Structure formats: structure tokens, C-alpha cells
KOLBA-551574 format. One record per residue (C-alpha): x, y, z; residue number from 1; residue in three letters. Coordinates in Angstrom, 2 decimals. Each point is the difference from the previous one (the first is absolute). Example, Ala and Ser with C-alpha at 12.3 -4.5 7.8 and 13.67 -1.06 7.14 Angstrom:
KOLBA-551574
R         X         Y         Z    nr   rest
R     12.30     -4.50      7.80     1    ALA
R      1.37      3.44     -0.66     2    SER
//
This chain:
KOLBA-551574
R         X         Y         Z    nr   rest
R     69.24     62.82     78.15     1    MET
R     -3.17      0.52      2.02     2    ALA
R     -0.37     -1.68      3.41     3    ALA
R     -3.16     -0.79      1.96     4    ASP
R      0.19     -0.69      3.74     5    LEU
R     -1.78     -3.29      0.73     6    ILE
R      0.83     -0.39      3.71     7    ASP
R      2.91      0.55      2.36     8    ASN
R      1.98     -2.92     -1.43     9    HIS
R     -0.76     -0.18     -3.73    10    ARG
R      0.06      2.50     -2.85    11    ILE
R     -1.53     -0.58     -3.40    12    LYS
R      2.08      1.54     -2.78    13    VAL
R     -1.19      0.86     -3.51    14    LYS
R      2.13      1.48     -2.81    15    ALA
R     -0.97      3.50     -1.15    16    ALA
R     -0.41      0.56     -3.73    17    THR
R      2.41      2.15     -2.00    18    PHE
R     -2.95      2.24     -0.85    19    GLU
R     -0.48      0.77      3.71    20    ASN
R      3.70      0.80      0.42    21    LEU
R     -0.06      2.23     -3.08    22    LYS
R     -3.06      1.85      1.39    23    ARG
R      1.78      0.57      3.38    24    LEU
R      3.09      1.45     -1.74    25    VAL
R     -2.19      2.36     -2.10    26    ILE
R     -1.83      1.18      3.16    27    GLU
R      3.31      0.76      1.74    28    LYS
R      1.25      1.92     -3.06    29    GLU
R     -3.18      2.12      0.04    30    ILE
R      0.44      0.73      3.75    31    GLN
R      3.61      1.11     -0.56    32    ILE
R     -1.04      2.21     -2.94    33    LYS
R     -2.69      1.66      2.16    34    ASN
R      2.45      0.58      2.86    35    LEU
R      2.49      1.65     -2.40    36    LYS
R     -2.74      2.28     -1.31    37    GLN
R     -1.11      0.95      3.56    38    SER
R      3.48      0.87      1.28    39    LEU
R      0.26      3.55     -1.49    40    PRO
R     -3.42      0.88      1.46    41    ARG
R      1.02     -1.25      3.46    42    LEU
R      3.22      2.03     -0.14    43    ILE
R     -1.92      3.17     -0.97    44    SER
R     -2.55     -0.51      2.81    45    VAL
R      2.71     -0.58      2.65    46    PHE
R      2.98      2.16     -1.02    47    PRO
R      0.97      0.48      3.66    48    GLN
R      0.98     -3.67      0.37    49    ILE
R      3.31      0.64     -1.77    50    ASN
R      0.86      2.81      2.42    51    GLY
R     -0.70     -2.19      3.03    52    LEU
R      2.32     -2.78     -1.04    53    TYR
R      3.45      0.09      1.56    54    GLN
R      2.36     -2.87     -0.84    55    PRO
R      1.43     -0.17      3.55    56    ASN
R     -3.40     -0.28      1.72    57    THR
R     -0.87     -3.31      1.59    58    HIS
R     -2.14     -1.33      2.85    59    VAL
R      1.03     -2.89      2.25    60    LEU
R     -2.42     -1.92      2.21    61    TYR
R      1.07     -1.90      3.16    62    TYR
R     -1.87     -2.42      2.26    63    ARG
R      0.57     -1.40      3.48    64    GLY
R      2.74      0.67      2.54    65    GLN
R      2.77     -0.93     -2.42    66    SER
R     -1.32      2.57     -2.47    67    GLY
R     -0.09      2.74      2.65    68    ILE
R      3.55     -0.89      1.07    69    LYS
R      1.16      0.42     -3.60    70    GLN
R     -1.74      3.38     -0.25    71    MET
R      1.67      1.17      3.21    72    LEU
R      3.38     -1.22     -1.24    73    TRP
R     -0.53      1.98     -3.22    74    ASN
R     -0.13      3.18      2.12    75    ILE
R      3.71     -0.51      0.69    76    LEU
R      0.60      1.12     -3.61    77    LYS
R     -1.10      3.53      0.99    78    THR
R      2.12      2.78     -1.46    79    GLU
R     -0.61      3.36      1.60    80    GLY
R     -2.89      0.04      2.48    81    GLU
R     -2.56     -2.62      0.95    82    PHE
R     -3.53      1.17      0.95    83    ARG
R     -2.81     -2.06      1.44    84    GLY
R     -3.36     -0.19      1.73    85    TYR
R      0.35     -2.54      2.81    86    THR
R     -3.01     -2.08      0.99    87    TYR
R      1.46     -2.71      2.25    88    ILE
R      3.49     -1.06      1.11    89    THR
R      1.94     -2.41     -2.22    90    PRO
R      0.35     -2.19      3.12    91    VAL
R     -3.77     -0.55     -0.08    92    GLU
R     -0.02     -0.56     -3.75    93    ALA
R      3.02     -2.24     -0.62    94    ILE
R      1.48     -0.88      3.40    95    GLY
R      2.98      1.04      2.15    96    LYS
R      2.78     -1.90     -1.75    97    LYS
R     -0.54      1.54     -3.44    98    PHE
R     -0.75      3.43      1.52    99    SER
R      3.39      0.02      1.75   100    VAL
R      1.86     -1.14     -3.14   101    GLU
R     -1.77      2.61     -2.08   102    TRP
R      0.56      2.85      2.50   103    ALA
R      3.71     -0.81      0.34   104    LEU
R      0.41      0.01     -3.78   105    GLU
R     -2.02      3.23     -0.30   106    PHE
R      2.30      1.70      2.51   107    ASN
R      3.12     -1.44     -1.62   108    LEU
R     -0.99      1.63     -3.27   109    ARG
R     -0.71      3.31      1.81   110    LYS
R     -3.28      0.55     -1.81   111    ILE
R     -1.69      3.25      0.94   112    LYS
R     -3.70     -0.54      0.83   113    ALA
R     -3.13      1.82      1.07   114    ARG
R     -3.35     -1.52      0.84   115    ASP
R     -3.43      1.05      1.22   116    LEU
R     -1.91     -2.21      2.41   117    TYR
R     -3.41      0.11      1.66   118    SER
R     -1.94     -1.76      2.75   119    ASP
R      0.15     -3.49     -1.51   120    SER
R      3.80      0.10      0.17   121    TYR
R     -0.07      1.05      3.66   122    LEU
R     -2.20     -3.00      0.80   123    LEU
R      2.27     -2.27     -2.01   124    SER
R      3.21      1.08      1.71   125    ILE
R     -1.57     -0.58      3.44   126    LYS
R     -0.83     -3.61     -0.97   127    LYS
R      3.16     -0.64     -2.06   128    ASN
R      2.84      2.26      1.14   129    PRO
R      3.28      0.10     -1.89   130    TYR
R      2.80     -2.12      1.53   131    PRO
R      2.48      2.19      1.92   132    LYS
R      2.72     -0.76     -2.55   133    ILE
R     -1.87      2.08     -2.60   134    ILE
R      0.67      3.73     -0.21   135    SER
R     -0.83      2.50     -2.72   136    TRP
R      2.74      2.68     -0.14   137    PRO
R     -0.89      1.18     -3.53   138    THR
R     -3.78     -0.23      0.42   139    TRP
R     -2.36      2.85      0.91   140    GLU
R     -3.63     -0.69      0.89   141    SER
R     -3.03      2.22      0.57   142    LYS
R     -3.46     -0.72      1.36   143    TYR
R     -2.87      1.19     -2.19   144    ILE
R     -3.58      0.21      1.22   145    SER
R     -2.60     -2.24     -1.66   146    PRO
R     -2.03      3.19     -0.44   147    GLU
R      2.62      1.11     -2.55   148    ILE
R      0.64     -3.36     -1.63   149    ILE
R     -1.06     -3.53      0.92   150    SER
R      2.88     -2.48     -0.35   151    ILE
R     -1.59     -3.43     -0.36   152    ASP
R      2.73     -1.75     -2.02   153    HIS
R      3.72      0.35     -0.67   154    GLN
R      1.35      2.20     -2.81   155    ILE
R      3.72      0.31     -0.82   156    ASP
R      1.45      2.48     -2.50   157    ILE
R      3.60     -0.13     -1.25   158    TYR
R      1.88      0.45     -3.28   159    ASN
R     -2.66     -0.51     -2.71   160    ASP
R     -2.03     -2.40      2.15   161    VAL
R     -3.28      0.34      1.88   162    VAL
R     -0.75     -3.15      2.01   163    ALA
R     -3.35     -0.80      1.61   164    TYR
R     -0.40     -2.76      2.61   165    TYR
R     -2.87     -1.50      1.90   166    ASP
R      1.15     -2.52      2.58   167    TRP
R     -2.91      0.01      2.41   168    SER
R     -2.07     -3.11      0.53   169    GLY
R      0.42     -3.07     -2.18   170    THR
R      0.43      1.87     -3.31   171    GLU
R      3.64      1.09     -0.34   172    ILE
R      0.94      1.65     -3.27   173    PHE
R      1.90      2.90     -1.48   174    GLY
R      0.38      1.88     -3.28   175    VAL
R      2.99      1.97     -1.31   176    GLU
R     -0.58      2.61     -2.70   177    ILE
R      3.23      0.94     -1.78   178    HIS
R     -0.67      3.33     -1.71   179    ASN
R      1.94      3.24      0.52   180    GLN
R     -2.99      2.34     -0.48   181    LYS
R     -2.13     -1.94      2.48   182    VAL
R      2.85     -0.07      2.53   183    ALA
R      0.72      3.72     -0.39   184    ASN
R     -3.65      0.90      0.65   185    LEU
R     -0.18     -2.26      3.06   186    GLN
R      3.20      1.60      1.37   187    LYS
R     -1.59      3.46     -0.35   188    GLN
R     -3.20     -1.15      1.74   189    ILE
R      2.04     -1.55      2.81   190    PHE
R      2.00      3.22      0.46   191    ASP
R     -3.24      1.99      0.22   192    ALA
R     -1.36     -2.43      2.64   193    MET
R      3.33      0.22      1.87   194    TRP
R     -0.49      3.77      0.41   195    LYS
R     -3.49     -0.56      1.42   196    LEU
R      1.16     -2.62      2.51   197    ALA
R      0.72      0.95      3.63   198    GLY
//
């Protein structure tokens, strides 16, 4: 059936002929045939696509404070060592209550961690210091000069995950990339930056 919009409250309906339906089916069949014929050419032009595909790769997108809280909680799954570039304190980003709960759980799981921070973090911790109940016995931090690397958002690296956050201003979002090759490269870059830090 074909429909014509008359106004916001009424629609005029008219039956389509079988000839029109037959023509639409034939057009779709031709499109499918053309796609089938094009596929081998596409594969030959882009052979590298197959090599890039990894079945365990996925990307997760988070929004708002609740999304950032979930991303931080995911860090508690760390096996081995956690690495990160720290932009602001979690107290500033998601509040004291959650920061305390998260820090206590982090310490309970005895996760080993290293992070690099720069000037923005120093400003953040002056405005939003950690509550005294929080301590970091398994965490090592180093200051790195903005002349070496400018840290203007949060990056966390653990297991096969690289997580990017931006929680400044009104736009709060984060992305997790789950890919072992990507994570391994980011761990190497972090280790190189760690050696350059003071």
C-alpha cells in the first residue's frame, strides 16, 4: 500500500498494484546480485581487513557519572599491574563516597598500580583532596612534566583494556577498548614515559 500524508491527523491510503510490488522485488534482486558480484573485488582491494579482525575485540562507550563509576569499578578486575595517566582526582569526578568505596576495594584486592600525573592533577588534589581514610599502599605515582607529555584526560591500562575518560565540564564520557595488541602497545608506551618521569 502507498500512503500520502494529508495533515497531522489524517492519512489518505491507496492500494499499490501487484505490478509495482513485482517491480520492487526485481529491483532488490538486481541489487543483491550486484553486491554478490562486487564482494570478491572488495576483498582483493582490502586484504588487510581480515588480518585486523580479532574475535575478542570490542569497544564499550559510557556516558555520565554512572558510566564513569562503572568504568572505575571495571579496573578492579585487574590481573597483574594497572597503569594510568591521571588527570584529576576521582573525588572531583565522582564524589567522596564512591571514591572511598572504590579505594577500599582496590586495596582489599591488593592490585599493584603505577600512574603518571601532571599539573592538572596537582590543581585537582588541592581543590578535592582524598578523604583521610584513603591510602594507597600498592600504588606508585610519578610526576611528569607537560613538556614531555601533556595529560589532559584520563587513560587507564589493564589486562587487555585501554580506557579513555573525559570528565571535565558538562560532557562526561568514557570509552573502553578491549584488544590485547592495543593494550600491549599502550603498556610499552607507558613504561617508556615512566622512565622519562622525574
